[in-house]
N, C-alpha and C positions, 0 to 999 in steps of 0.2 A: 694591243690591249685597248679596251674601250676607255674613254675619258672617265666615264662614270665609275668604273672599277678602280681606276687610279685614284680618283678623289676619295673614294670610300676608304682607302688605305690610311689616309691622314686623320681618320677618326680614331685610329689605334694609338693609345698613349705611348706605346713602346717605341714608336718611330720619333726619334729626336730630330734628325735632319736627314735629307735624302738628296741624291743627285739623280736626275732623270736625263737620259741620253736620247736624243732624236737625231735624225739624219740630215735635216735641212735647217737653214736659218729661218725660212718661212714657218716651219713647224715649231721652232723655238718661240717665235712671236705668237703664233696661234695658241699653243698650249699655255703660254704665259698669260695671254689675255683671257683665256677660258678659265684658268684657275683663279686669277685675280677677280674676275667677275663673280666668282663664288666665295669671295672673301678670304682666299688663302694668301699668305704672305710669300711671295715668290721672287727669287732673283733669277736673272737670265743673262747668258752671255753667248756670243758667237763671233765668227771671224769678221763680220762687218763692223765690229766695235774696235776702237783703237785700244792699244795696250794699256794705257793709263786707266781707261774706263773699265776694262776687264779686271785690272788689279784692284780697283776700288770695290767692284762687285764681289770679288773673291774675299777681300778683307772683311767686308760686311757680312758675307755668308759665314765665314769662319768665326766671326764674333757672335753669331747667333741671331742676327737681325732678321733672318728669314729661315724657314724650315726646309725650303725647297730650292734647289738650284737646277735650272733647265739649261742644257747646253748641247752642243754638237760634239763630234769627236775632237774638236779643237782642244778640249781639256782632258781627253782620255789618257794621254800620256802625262805623267807627272802630277796629276791632281792629288793633293794630299789634304784630305779633310778628315781628320781623326774622329770627329764627333758624328760623322755621317753613319747612320745605322742601316741605310738601305740604298742600293743602287738599282734603278729601274731602267731596263732597256725598252723604252716605249717603242722604238723601232729597232729591228735587228741591224747590226752594223753591216755596212756594205763590204768591208774588208774583214775576213775572219779573225785576223790577229788583233783587230781593234776590240773585239769582245773581251779578251784577256786584259787589255789596257783599261777598259771601262770598269771592270769589276775589281781591279786592283790586285 
């Protein structure tokens, strides 16, 4: 999916919050920087962050501090964000079973 198309989705008022899954930590950082440079409020998490940092980011996302959470498959299992109205697989998962975990 092109970045331009992904960003266009956020002009739709029906999207309250979303989770975007990518395959690498580098892609998390790149997409986060890209979206922030275009004034989107974005949270990001991946395995290079310590658990306390990830917990803070998740609490902030759940509270509505940002509309977008960008992550790797680190959060595919057990992520519970009720207010998320959209899951985007920016990259297809490398493991087929992770697709089901990503979409909940």
